[in-house]
C-alpha positions as CSV (number, residue, x, y, z in Angstrom):
1,F,-8.1,17.9,4.4
2,F,-8.9,15.4,1.6
3,F,-10.5,12.0,3.1
4,F,-10.7,8.6,0.8
5,S,-12.9,6.4,2.1
6,S,-14.7,3.4,1.4
7,R,-16.4,0.1,2.6
8,R,-16.3,-3.3,2.0
9,R,-18.7,-6.3,2.6
10,H,-17.9,-9.8,3.3
11,T,-14.9,-10.1,0.8
12,R,-11.5,-10.8,2.1
13,F,-8.8,-8.7,1.4
14,L,-7.2,-9.6,-2.5
15,P,-3.2,-9.4,-1.8
16,V,-1.8,-6.9,-4.3
17,S,0.5,-8.3,-7.3
18,W,2.4,-6.8,-9.7
19,A,3.6,-9.2,-11.5
20,R,3.8,-8.3,-15.1
21,R,4.9,-4.8,-13.8
22,C,7.6,-6.1,-12.3
23,V,9.0,-8.4,-14.8
24,Q,8.5,-6.1,-17.5
25,E,9.5,-2.6,-15.9
26,T,11.4,-2.9,-13.1
27,G,13.8,-5.5,-14.0
28,I,13.0,-8.3,-10.8
29,N,13.6,-11.2,-12.2
30,A,10.9,-14.5,-12.9
31,E,12.8,-16.3,-9.8
32,Y,12.0,-13.9,-7.7
33,M,8.2,-13.9,-8.8
34,G,8.1,-17.5,-8.0
35,K,8.8,-16.9,-4.8
36,L,6.3,-14.8,-4.0
37,K,3.3,-17.4,-5.5
38,I,4.5,-19.1,-2.7
39,F,1.8,-16.9,-0.6
40,F,-0.3,-15.5,-3.2
41,S,-3.1,-17.9,-5.6
42,F,-2.8,-17.1,-9.7
43,Q,-6.0,-16.3,-9.8
44,K,-5.7,-13.7,-6.8
45,M,-2.3,-12.0,-8.8
46,E,-4.0,-11.6,-11.7
47,S,-7.2,-9.8,-10.4
48,V,-5.7,-7.2,-8.3
49,K,-2.3,-6.9,-10.7
50,N,-5.3,-5.7,-13.4
51,T,-6.2,-2.8,-10.7
52,V,-3.2,-2.0,-10.2
53,E,-1.9,-1.7,-13.2
54,K,-5.1,0.8,-14.0
55,I,-3.6,3.1,-11.3
56,P,-2.5,6.6,-12.8
57,L,1.5,7.0,-12.8
58,F,3.2,10.7,-12.1
59,S,4.7,12.7,-14.2
60,V,5.7,15.7,-11.6
61,N,9.2,15.0,-10.0
62,A,8.7,16.9,-7.0
63,G,9.0,16.9,-3.1
64,P,7.1,18.8,-0.2
65,R,10.0,21.3,-0.5
66,D,10.0,22.1,-4.0
67,P,7.9,24.6,-5.9
68,N,5.9,22.2,-8.1
69,W,4.9,20.0,-4.8
70,I,1.2,20.9,-5.1
71,D,1.2,20.2,-8.7
72,R,2.8,16.5,-7.5
73,L,-0.2,16.6,-4.6
74,K,-3.0,17.1,-7.0
75,E,-1.6,13.9,-9.3
76,E,-1.7,12.4,-6.0
77,Y,-4.9,12.7,-4.9
78,L,-6.3,12.2,-8.2
79,A,-4.5,8.6,-8.2
80,L,-6.2,7.9,-5.0
81,I,-9.4,8.7,-6.1
82,K,-9.0,6.2,-8.7
83,Y,-7.8,3.6,-6.8
84,V,-10.3,4.0,-4.4
85,E,-12.8,3.7,-7.2
86,L,-11.3,0.5,-8.6
87,N,-11.1,-1.2,-5.3
88,K,-15.2,-0.1,-4.6
89,A,-15.7,-1.5,-8.8
90,E,-14.3,-4.5,-6.9
91,D,-16.0,-4.6,-3.7
92,N,-12.4,-4.9,-2.4
93,D,-11.9,-1.9,-0.3
94,W,-9.4,-2.3,2.9
95,F,-8.4,1.9,3.8
96,K,-9.7,5.5,4.4
97,I,-7.2,8.3,4.9
98,E,-6.7,11.7,5.0
99,S,-3.7,14.3,4.7
100,N,-3.5,17.8,6.4
101,K,-3.8,20.9,4.7
102,D,-0.3,20.4,2.7
103,G,-0.3,17.4,2.0
104,T,2.7,15.9,4.0
105,K,0.9,14.1,7.1
106,W,-1.6,11.4,6.7
107,S,-3.4,9.5,9.2
108,G,-6.7,6.9,8.8
109,K,-7.6,3.3,9.2
110,C,-7.0,0.2,7.1
111,W,-8.4,-3.5,7.5
112,Y,-8.2,-6.9,6.9
113,I,-10.6,-9.6,7.0
114,H,-9.7,-13.1,7.9
115,N,-12.2,-15.8,8.7
116,L,-14.8,-13.2,7.9
117,V,-14.0,-10.9,11.2
118,R,-12.8,-7.4,10.6
119,Y,-9.5,-6.7,12.1
120,E,-8.9,-2.4,11.9
121,F,-5.5,-0.6,12.7
122,D,-4.6,3.2,12.6
123,L,-2.5,4.0,9.5
124,Q,0.0,6.9,9.5
125,F,2.6,8.2,7.4
126,E,4.7,11.7,6.6
127,V,6.0,12.3,3.4
128,P,9.4,12.9,3.5
129,A,11.2,15.6,2.1
130,T,13.5,13.6,-0.1
131,Y,9.9,12.2,-1.8
132,P,9.4,10.6,-4.3
133,L,13.4,9.4,-4.5
134,T,12.7,8.5,-0.8
135,P,9.1,6.6,-0.4
136,I,7.0,6.9,2.2
137,E,7.5,4.8,5.5
138,L,3.5,3.2,6.4
139,E,2.9,2.9,10.3
140,L,0.7,0.9,12.0
141,P,1.6,1.8,15.3
142,E,-0.4,-0.7,17.6
143,L,1.3,-3.5,16.3
144,D,4.9,-2.2,16.7
145,G,6.8,-5.2,18.5
146,K,4.1,-7.9,17.4
147,T,6.0,-9.1,14.1
148,A,10.1,-9.4,13.3
149,K,8.6,-7.3,9.8
150,M,8.4,-4.2,11.1
151,Y,11.2,-1.4,12.4
152,R,10.6,0.5,16.0
153,G,7.2,2.8,15.9
154,G,5.6,0.5,13.7
155,K,7.0,1.1,10.5
156,I,6.1,-2.2,8.5
157,C,9.0,-3.7,6.6
158,L,9.2,-3.4,3.2
159,D,12.9,-3.3,1.7
160,I,12.7,-6.7,0.5
161,H,9.8,-6.5,-2.5
162,F,9.0,-3.0,-2.2
163,A,12.2,-0.8,-2.1
164,P,13.5,-1.8,-5.2
165,L,10.8,-1.4,-7.4
166,W,10.2,1.5,-6.1
167,G,13.4,3.1,-6.6
168,K,13.5,1.6,-10.3
169,N,9.4,3.3,-11.0
170,T,10.7,7.0,-9.4
171,P,9.1,9.6,-9.5
172,K,6.0,7.4,-11.5
173,F,4.7,5.7,-8.6
174,G,2.9,7.4,-5.5
175,I,1.3,7.0,-2.1
176,A,-1.6,4.9,-3.9
177,H,1.4,2.4,-5.4
178,A,2.5,2.2,-2.1
179,L,-1.0,1.3,-0.9
180,A,-1.5,-1.1,-3.4
181,I,2.3,-2.8,-3.6
182,G,4.0,-1.9,-0.4
183,L,0.8,-2.1,2.7
184,G,-1.8,-4.6,0.9
185,P,0.8,-7.8,0.5
186,W,2.2,-6.9,4.1
187,L,-1.2,-7.2,5.5
188,A,-2.0,-10.7,3.6
189,V,1.5,-12.4,4.7
190,E,1.7,-10.7,8.4
191,I,-2.0,-10.2,9.9
192,P,-3.1,-14.2,9.5
193,V,0.1,-15.5,10.9
194,M,-0.3,-12.7,13.9
195,I,-4.0,-14.2,14.2
196,E,-2.8,-17.4,14.2
197,E,0.0,-16.7,16.9
198,G,-2.6,-14.8,19.0
199,K,-0.8,-11.6,18.8
200,I,-3.9,-9.8,17.4
201,E,-7.6,-10.3,18.6
202,K,-10.8,-8.8,16.9
203,K,-11.7,-5.5,19.2
């Protein structure tokens, strides 16, 4: 299997922004981006945007059932390695994942730092047969039922901001992008709320 891991010190996770790419490449308008700024400060948006824009884009359009899947998988691994390296450089690493032999099932951990306390969660997902046309569904099983922004089984809800962005960038986006512009912002918005509501506690 392949393992992607990193450690962070006492810095809080910076929510991922894709402001410039959304406006210039995906057609998401400025009004929508203005709504995102309600949650994220300009400094955080700019800082993480620069990291996300350095994640390699993909050229191979292939899913697990396609003959070229191995070539796509190589691109996925390289992009994840680059993303981990970028996070390390910013002292902003927040996940570790590993895959099965054929790269179709992934599992690991993700975490969020709130008031200097680390909250860690199991992370898992499978690559659908129609990938990359269909994005992966990121699952945090232990948070199932604790927020309305989640489907049954702990699948996080990404319909509003992530699905349109993914659709406009298929097949250029991959797993690393899903983590960066899907799971990252979701954690940044939802975890503090659940902590304040007493739905999750430090283990």
